[in-house]
C-alpha positions in Angstrom: 109.5 149.3 -25.3 108.4 146.8 -22.8 105.7 146.4 -25.4 108.0 145.1 -27.7 109.8 142.9 -25.4 106.3 141.1 -24.3 105.4 140.6 -27.8 108.6 139.0 -28.7 109.0 136.9 -25.3 105.3 135.6 -26.1 106.2 134.8 -29.7 109.5 132.9 -28.8 107.6 131.1 -25.7 104.7 129.8 -28.0 106.6 128.8 -30.8 108.4 126.6 -29.0 105.1 124.5 -28.7 105.6 123.6 -25.0 102.6 125.2 -23.5 100.2 122.3 -23.8 98.0 124.3 -26.3 96.7 123.0 -29.3 98.6 123.6 -32.6 95.2 125.7 -33.6 95.5 127.9 -30.7 99.1 128.3 -30.5 98.7 129.6 -34.2 96.3 131.9 -33.3 98.1 133.6 -30.3 101.6 133.7 -32.3 99.5 135.6 -35.1 97.9 138.0 -32.3 101.5 138.5 -31.1 102.9 139.2 -34.3 100.3 141.7 -35.6 100.5 143.6 -32.1 104.4 143.5 -32.6 104.0 145.0 -36.2 101.5 147.8 -34.6 104.0 148.7 -31.9 106.7 149.0 -34.4 104.9 151.0 -37.2 102.8 153.2 -34.5 104.9 153.8 -31.4 108.4 153.6 -32.7 108.0 154.9 -36.5 104.8 157.2 -35.6 104.8 158.4 -32.0 108.4 158.7 -31.1 109.1 161.1 -33.9 106.2 163.0 -32.9 107.4 163.4 -29.3 110.9 164.2 -30.9 109.9 166.2 -33.6 113.1 168.5 -33.6 115.3 165.5 -33.8 113.0 163.9 -36.9 112.5 167.5 -38.6 114.0 165.0 -41.9 111.0 163.1 -42.2 109.0 166.4 -43.5 111.2 165.7 -46.6 110.8 162.0 -47.1 107.7 161.1 -49.2 106.5 157.9 -47.5 103.7 158.8 -45.0 100.8 157.6 -46.9 102.5 154.1 -47.4 103.1 154.1 -43.9 99.5 154.7 -43.2 98.6 151.7 -45.2 100.8 149.3 -43.5 99.8 150.9 -39.8 96.3 150.5 -40.6 96.5 147.2 -42.1 98.3 145.9 -39.1 95.9 147.6 -36.8 93.3 145.6 -38.8 94.8 142.7 -38.3 95.5 142.7 -34.7 91.7 143.6 -34.3 90.6 140.9 -36.6 92.9 138.1 -35.3 91.2 138.5 -31.9 87.8 138.2 -33.6 88.9 135.0 -35.3 90.5 133.3 -32.0 87.0 134.1 -30.4 85.2 132.4 -33.1 87.4 129.7 -33.1 87.1 129.1 -29.4 82.8 129.7 -29.6 83.2 126.5 -32.1 85.6 124.6 -29.9 83.0 125.2 -26.9 79.5 125.3 -28.4 79.7 123.7 -31.6 81.1 120.1 -30.9 79.9 118.7 -34.2 82.0 121.5 -36.1 85.0 121.4 -33.8 86.8 118.5 -35.5 86.6 120.1 -39.0 87.2 123.6 -38.2 89.4 124.0 -35.0 92.3 122.7 -36.9 96.0 124.3 -37.9 94.9 124.3 -41.5 91.9 126.4 -40.8 93.5 128.7 -38.6 96.4 129.6 -41.2 93.4 129.8 -43.7 91.2 132.3 -41.5 94.6 134.4 -40.6 95.7 134.5 -44.1 92.3 135.7 -45.6 92.1 138.4 -42.8 95.7 139.8 -43.7 94.7 140.2 -47.2 91.2 141.8 -46.7 93.0 144.1 -44.1 95.6 145.0 -46.7 93.1 145.6 -49.2 90.6 147.7 -47.3 93.2 150.1 -46.1 94.7 151.0 -49.4 92.5 153.9 -49.6 94.7 155.9 -47.1 97.3 156.0 -49.8 95.0 158.1 -51.8 93.5 160.0 -48.9 96.5 161.1 -47.2 99.5 163.0 -48.6 103.0 161.6 -48.6 104.3 164.1 -46.1 104.4 163.8 -42.5 102.6 166.2 -40.2 104.1 165.2 -37.0 101.2 166.1 -35.0 99.7 163.8 -32.6 96.3 163.5 -34.1 94.3 160.5 -35.9 95.9 161.6 -39.1 99.8 161.8 -39.0 100.0 162.6 -42.5 99.1 166.2 -44.3 95.6 166.1 -45.4 94.4 168.6 -47.7 91.0 170.8 -47.0 89.2 169.2 -49.9 89.8 165.8 -48.3 88.7 167.4 -44.9 85.4 168.5 -46.2 84.7 165.6 -48.9 81.8 163.5 -48.1 82.8 160.9 -50.0 86.3 160.4 -47.6 84.0 161.0 -44.7 81.9 158.2 -45.4 84.8 155.9 -46.1 86.5 157.1 -43.0 83.3 156.2 -41.1 82.9 152.7 -42.8 86.6 152.1 -41.6 85.8 152.9 -38.1 82.5 150.7 -38.3 84.5 147.9 -39.6 87.7 148.1 -37.1 86.8 148.3 -34.1 83.1 148.9 -34.4 81.8 145.5 -35.9 84.5 143.7 -33.7 83.2 145.0 -30.6 79.6 143.5 -31.6 81.2 140.4 -32.8 83.1 139.6 -29.7 80.3 140.6 -27.3 77.9 138.3 -29.2 80.2 135.3 -29.4 81.1 135.5 -25.9 77.8 136.1 -24.9 76.6 132.8 -26.4 79.7 131.0 -25.1 79.1 132.1 -21.6 75.5 131.4 -21.7 76.5 127.2 -23.2 78.7 127.0 -20.5 76.5 128.0 -17.9 73.6 125.4 -19.1 76.1 122.8 -19.5 77.4 123.4 -16.0 73.9 123.4 -14.4 72.9 120.2 -16.3 76.2 118.6 -15.3 75.4 119.8 -11.7 72.0 118.2 -11.6 73.4 115.0 -12.8 76.0 114.4 -10.7 73.9 115.3 -7.7 71.0 112.8 -9.0 73.7 110.1 -9.6 76.2 110.3 -6.6 74.1 112.3 -4.2 77.1 114.4 -3.3 77.9 118.2 -4.4 81.5 117.8 -4.2 83.8 120.2 -6.1 83.6 119.6 -9.6 87.1 120.3 -11.7 85.5 120.3 -14.9 83.0 123.1 -13.4 85.9 125.1 -12.2 87.7 125.2 -15.3 84.4 126.4 -17.0 84.0 128.9 -14.5 87.3 130.2 -15.3 86.7 130.1 -19.1 83.6 132.4 -18.2 85.9 135.0 -16.2 88.6 134.7 -19.0 86.0 135.3 -21.8 84.4 138.5 -19.9 88.0 140.0 -19.0 88.9 139.7 -22.9 85.6 141.3 -24.1 85.8 144.4 -21.4 89.6 144.8 -22.0 89.4 144.9 -25.8 86.1 147.2 -25.7 87.7 149.6 -23.0 91.2 150.2 -24.6 89.9 151.1 -28.1 86.7 153.1 -27.0 88.4 156.3 -26.5 90.4 156.2 -29.8 87.2 155.3 -31.8 85.1 158.2 -30.1 88.3 160.6 -30.7 88.8 159.5 -34.2 84.9 160.2 -35.2 84.9 163.5 -32.9 87.8 164.9 -34.9 86.5 164.1 -38.1 82.9 165.5 -37.6 84.8 168.6 -36.3 86.9 169.2 -39.3 83.7 168.5 -41.7 81.5 171.1 -39.8 84.1 173.8 -39.2 82.5 174.5 -35.6 84.3 176.8 -33.2 87.8 175.7 -31.9 86.5 174.9 -28.3 84.5 171.8 -29.7 87.7 170.3 -30.8 88.9 167.4 -29.0 90.7 167.8 -25.4 94.3 167.2 -25.7 94.4 164.8 -22.8 91.7 162.5 -24.5 93.7 162.5 -27.6 96.8 161.2 -25.5 94.3 158.8 -23.4 93.0 157.3 -26.5 96.5 156.5 -28.4 97.9 155.2 -25.2 94.9 152.9 -24.3 95.1 151.8 -27.9 98.9 150.7 -27.8 98.5 149.3 -24.5 95.8 146.8 -26.2 98.7 145.5 -28.4 99.9 143.5 -25.4 97.2 143.0 -23.0 95.1 140.6 -24.9 97.7 137.9 -25.9 99.0 138.3 -22.3 95.6 137.5 -20.8 95.1 134.5 -22.8 98.5 133.0 -22.6 99.9 133.7 -19.0 96.8 132.2 -17.7 98.2 129.0 -18.7 100.5 127.2 -16.2 102.7 125.6 -18.6 103.1 129.0 -20.5 104.4 130.6 -17.0 106.8 127.9 -16.6 108.3 128.0 -20.0 108.4 132.0 -19.6 110.4 131.4 -16.4 112.8 129.1 -18.5 113.4 131.6 -21.2 114.2 134.3 -18.8 116.5 132.0 -16.6 118.5 130.6 -19.6 121.0 133.7 -20.2 121.9 133.1 -16.5 122.1 129.5 -16.2 124.2 129.5 -19.4 126.6 132.2 -17.6 126.9 130.0 -14.4 127.8 126.8 -16.5 
């Protein structure tokens, strides 16, 4: 439930627009937090809690909504991942493409990009409605709905599911790494040129505030890339491993270990609060606004 509170606080603080961030950046961060919040509700609260307390949630066996739940969950997960990609691309344009910055890095463009990602994510995940049954399985597996044996061994469904994992999160891995590599390269080249220019014009090598800011940007980009990839890799490997095991019907000893399943789900859910926190909490004004929000109930009581 701490994940829920983190994202609610982040949305509340950013929505006030008092953090010194541009309207474009604020819109991306709010959208990322909202998508992560939906994942937490649909995945942690509505999927994993019933699995842990399955005796108390036996009634779910008789509620035919699991495949609809799966469509909403995977669509929200795709939005969470691809919102991060669109934001990374926005920052790439802002830093590396000055000619496009004024046209692309705007609140209107952000709204169009986020809306397009939402629509495409919803359409992409409709196949889960037909692949999965409407009954809950209540098992801690990548599939949390009952799946018929025909679906498990179907090469058509296997191909569709593999494409799903390639698009989320396989392709985002590559795109984020590429964009961040280009951004870091641009920052390093610009920083070296600026250092040479300052040394030539002033003959001094004093600390440059702009170069310090660029160094912090490099660290931030590398942390975001590593965070996203590390937290998602375990679940992606688990899902593909489970699918191959079901398809090939190999020995039971080759099935994914239980601890790996638990680790994969835990890390993927953890990713739903870390990305926004890393981007937003690094902003001094965000921290100040967060302190004000947390102090507000107590100040009202004292007054």
